[in-house]
Structure formats: structure tokens, C-alpha cells
C-alpha positions in Angstrom: -8.1 -10.8 -3.8 -9.7 -11.0 -0.5 -8.0 -9.8 2.6 -7.4 -13.4 3.9 -5.9 -14.3 0.5 -3.5 -11.3 0.6 -2.5 -12.3 4.2 -1.9 -15.9 3.2 0.2 -14.9 0.1 2.3 -12.5 2.3 2.9 -15.1 4.9 4.1 -17.6 2.3 6.5 -15.1 0.7 7.7 -14.0 4.2 8.4 -17.6 5.2 10.2 -18.3 2.0 12.5 -15.3 2.7 13.1 -16.5 6.3 13.8 -20.1 5.4 15.5 -19.7 2.0 13.2 -22.4 0.6 11.8 -21.6 -2.8 8.0 -22.0 -3.5 6.2 -23.0 -6.7 3.4 -20.4 -6.7 1.0 -18.4 -4.6 -2.4 -20.1 -3.8 -4.1 -17.2 -5.7 -2.6 -15.0 -8.4 -3.1 -11.3 -7.5 -5.9 -9.8 -9.6 -4.5 -6.2 -9.7 -1.4 -4.1 -9.2 -3.0 -2.9 -6.0 -3.2 -6.4 -4.7 0.4 -7.1 -5.6 1.6 -3.9 -3.9 -0.4 -4.8 -0.8 1.3 -8.2 -0.6 4.7 -6.5 -0.9 3.9 -4.1 1.9 2.6 -6.9 4.1 5.7 -9.0 3.6 8.0 -6.1 4.6 6.0 -5.5 7.7 6.0 -9.2 8.7 9.8 -9.3 8.3 10.3 -5.8 9.9 12.4 -4.8 6.8 13.4 -1.2 6.1 12.8 -0.1 2.5 15.9 1.5 1.1 15.0 1.5 -2.6 12.4 0.8 -5.2 12.2 -0.5 -8.7 9.6 1.5 -10.7 8.2 1.3 -14.1 5.4 3.0 -16.2 4.8 0.9 -19.3 3.4 2.8 -22.2 -0.4 2.7 -21.7 0.0 0.5 -18.6 -0.4 0.9 -14.9 2.6 2.1 -13.0 4.2 -0.4 -10.6 6.8 -0.4 -7.9 8.9 -3.1 -6.2 10.4 -2.8 -2.7 14.1 -3.3 -2.2 15.2 -3.9 1.4 18.0 -1.8 2.8 20.0 -4.8 3.9 20.2 -6.0 0.2 21.6 -2.7 -1.1 25.4 -3.0 -1.4 28.1 -0.5 -2.5 30.2 -1.5 -5.4 32.4 -3.5 -5.6 30.0 -5.9 -3.8 29.6 -9.5 -3.1 26.4 -11.5 -2.8 25.9 -15.1 -2.0 23.9 -17.7 -3.8 22.1 -18.3 -0.6 20.9 -14.7 -0.7 20.1 -14.4 -4.4 19.8 -17.9 -5.8 18.7 -17.1 -9.3 21.7 -14.7 -10.0 20.0 -12.5 -12.6 21.6 -9.2 -13.4 20.4 -6.0 -15.0 22.6 -3.0 -15.7 20.6 0.1 -14.9 20.8 3.8 -14.0 19.2 4.8 -10.7 18.4 7.9 -8.8 18.9 8.6 -5.1 16.6 11.2 -3.6 18.6 14.0 -2.0 15.6 15.5 -0.3 12.2 14.3 0.9 9.3 14.4 -1.5 6.5 14.2 1.0 2.9 13.2 0.6 0.8 15.9 -1.1 -2.3 16.3 -3.3 -0.6 17.9 -6.3 1.5 15.7 -8.6 5.3 16.2 -8.7 6.6 17.7 -11.9 9.5 16.4 -14.0 11.5 19.5 -13.0 10.8 19.0 -9.3 11.9 15.4 -9.4 15.0 16.1 -11.5 16.2 18.7 -8.9 15.7 16.2 -6.0 17.8 13.3 -7.3 21.4 12.3 -7.9 22.3 9.8 -10.6 24.2 6.5 -10.2 25.0 3.3 -12.1 23.6 0.2 -10.5 23.3 -3.5 -11.0 19.8 -4.8 -10.1 20.2 -8.4 -8.9 17.2 -10.4 -9.9 16.1 -13.3 -7.7 12.9 -14.6 -6.3 11.1 -16.6 -3.8 9.6 -18.6 -6.7 11.5 -21.7 -8.0 10.9 -20.6 -11.6 10.1 -16.9 -11.4 9.9 -16.1 -15.1 7.2 -18.7 -15.5 4.9 -17.0 -13.0 2.3 -14.4 -14.1 3.4 -10.8 -14.1 1.3 -9.8 -11.1 2.6 -12.8 -9.1 6.1 -11.6 -9.9 5.1 -8.1 -8.8 3.8 -9.4 -5.5 7.4 -10.8 -4.9 8.8 -7.2 -5.2 9.1 -7.6 -9.0 11.4 -10.6 -8.3 14.1 -8.2 -6.9 17.0 -9.8 -5.0 19.1 -6.7 -4.3 20.9 -3.6 -5.6 24.6 -2.8 -6.1 25.3 0.9 -6.3 28.1 2.7 -8.1 29.4 6.3 -7.7 26.9 9.1 -7.3 26.7 12.1 -9.6 25.0 15.1 -8.0 24.9 17.3 -11.1 24.0 15.2 -14.1 22.1 17.8 -16.1 24.9 18.0 -18.7 24.5 14.3 -19.6 22.5 13.2 -22.6 21.0 10.6 -20.3 18.9 8.6 -22.7 21.9 8.1 -25.0 24.6 7.1 -22.6 27.0 4.4 -23.8 26.7 1.3 -21.6 29.2 -1.6 -21.4 28.3 -4.9 -19.8 31.2 -7.2 -18.8 31.0 -10.7 -17.3 34.2 -12.4 -16.1 36.3 -9.9 -18.1 34.5 -10.4 -21.4 32.4 -7.7 -22.9 29.0 -9.2 -23.6 27.2 -5.9 -24.6 28.3 -2.5 -25.6 25.6 -0.1 -26.8 24.5 3.5 -27.1 21.2 4.5 -25.5 19.5 1.1 -24.8 17.2 2.1 -21.9 13.8 0.3 -22.5 11.7 3.4 -22.5 14.3 6.0 -23.6 13.6 8.1 -20.5 15.3 6.8 -17.4 14.0 9.7 -15.3 10.4 8.7 -16.0 10.7 5.9 -13.4 11.7 8.4 -10.7 8.8 10.7 -11.5 6.4 7.7 -11.5 7.6 6.6 -8.1 7.4 10.1 -6.6 3.8 10.3 -7.7 2.8 6.8 -6.7 4.1 7.5 -3.2 2.3 10.8 -2.8 -0.6 9.0 -1.1 1.6 6.6 0.8 3.8 8.8 2.9 6.1 10.1 0.1 9.7 9.2 -0.6 12.5 10.0 1.8 15.9 11.5 1.3 18.4 8.6 0.8 16.0 6.2 -0.8 16.9 5.0 -4.3 14.8 4.3 -7.4 16.1 2.1 -10.2 14.3 2.5 -13.5 14.8 -0.3 -16.0 17.4 -2.5 -17.6 19.8 -1.2 -20.3 21.3 -4.6 -20.7 18.6 -7.3 -20.7 18.5 -10.0 -18.1 21.2 -12.6 -18.2 21.4 -15.2 -15.4 25.0 -15.9 -14.1 26.7 -18.7 -12.2 28.3 -18.9 -8.8 31.7 -17.3 -8.9 30.9 -14.9 -11.8 31.9 -11.3 -11.7 29.7 -8.7 -13.4 30.5 -5.1 -14.2 28.2 -2.5 -15.8 29.9 0.7 -17.0 28.2 3.9 -18.2 30.3 6.4 -20.1 30.7 9.7 -18.1 29.0 8.2 -15.1 31.0 5.2 -13.7 30.5 1.6 -13.0 29.0 -1.0 -10.6 30.4 -4.4 -9.9 29.2 -7.6 -8.2 30.7 -11.0 -7.5 28.5 -14.0 -6.7 29.9 -16.2 -4.0 29.0 -19.9 -4.1 
């Protein structure tokens, strides 16, 4: 993408966030992960938003990506979010990590051990919503430009010492309106939840680093159902705790 194309895409997404009016598509689909990240950063600057969290992924054999989550859209469980804020009402039960110390910019990659010692663990619900009318129909890089179609994050209780947990094999229960819709052992998509935190720390080494207090969420254990106004959703991880969100109409 050219610089003017990045600027135009960012302004469209920023205006969609300001007005709450959904858009069909960007004029030009981003041609790279770097373009999509640049659009995310430009939108946050246009809206003067503080970044409180990230979603991060490192697909096997693919390029790592990150999506910005604004501080004002991070809510402690039990939380409420309105349809006006997150119109698509998608939900993903995830495990996330809060950085308990800064991991500043540096030339040398952060190791798994360094990252593990710098994070606390928590259950979360990633709320999936978008500025696109039909977000799942858009190309992957266009979704990424819209912060990976993130709408918000609901955080559960924090566990500082989680080294005793068999993290990849936690039992997760997913409940909607009191009905258990999923109960499974070890259903993280990559089998390594910490990998997302390591990926983020190293992606951010050349962009100022990550700061204590910021959160990274690292992939859905529960798939991506879309709910309705009034629905209540709970994700519960054995030995870790739960997060809950209700969607107000």
C-alpha cells in the first residue's frame, strides 16, 4: 500500500469507530502484515486511544501478527458491554497474560524463560466485533487492519505463580445463558498459550517494547460463536478461574 492508501484506510476505520456506522470494506486491501499493523497504529493515533492489550498469534510457518485492544474496552469480570459498542457480539474464551514488568526495546530476542517470568496468567473473554458490516467475509489482512476484528476484552482473576499448571491441558468450560455449550481438555489452537506472549514481546522489541500492565491474549480455546443482545457468557478454566460478560441491548 502507498502512504496515502494507508492514511485513507485509517481515516475510514477511525470514522467508523467515532460514528458507530459499519463499513463494507476498505478501498484497498492491505498487501502485507506491515501495512495492516501501520493502519492499526494510525487509527489509534487518530482517536488518541491508549493501548491496554494486544491479541497476538504466530501461525505455524506464518508471519506473526498483533491486534491492538484499547484500554477503554478492557473490562473486569463480571462485565457488561452494549451492542452499540460491540455490535457483532462474537466471543472467544482465552487465556491471557498481563506483563508484570516492562520488557523494553532491545536488539536481542526475549527468551521463553524471560517472558514466562514477566507475566501473570488470567482467563479472559475476547469480544469479537468489527467496523466491517460482515467482518468474516473480508480478507485476513483487511481484518487485521481492523485490529484483528477485536471489540474488547473481559478479564478474570489473575494468577501470579502459574508455573505449577499444565497450561496446554487446562480444562475449559464455556457457558451461555446457563447452558454448557463446550467442555474440553486442552483445546488451545496451537497447544502453547505462552507462545503468543513471546511473539508479542519480540514483535514489540523494535516498537518501544511492552509495558507493565499491558495484556496479551493468545488464541481461542472455544471457537467463535456469535451471541444475541441479553446473552450472558462465562468461560471457566479449571484451577484458574472464570470471566463473564453480559451483552446489553
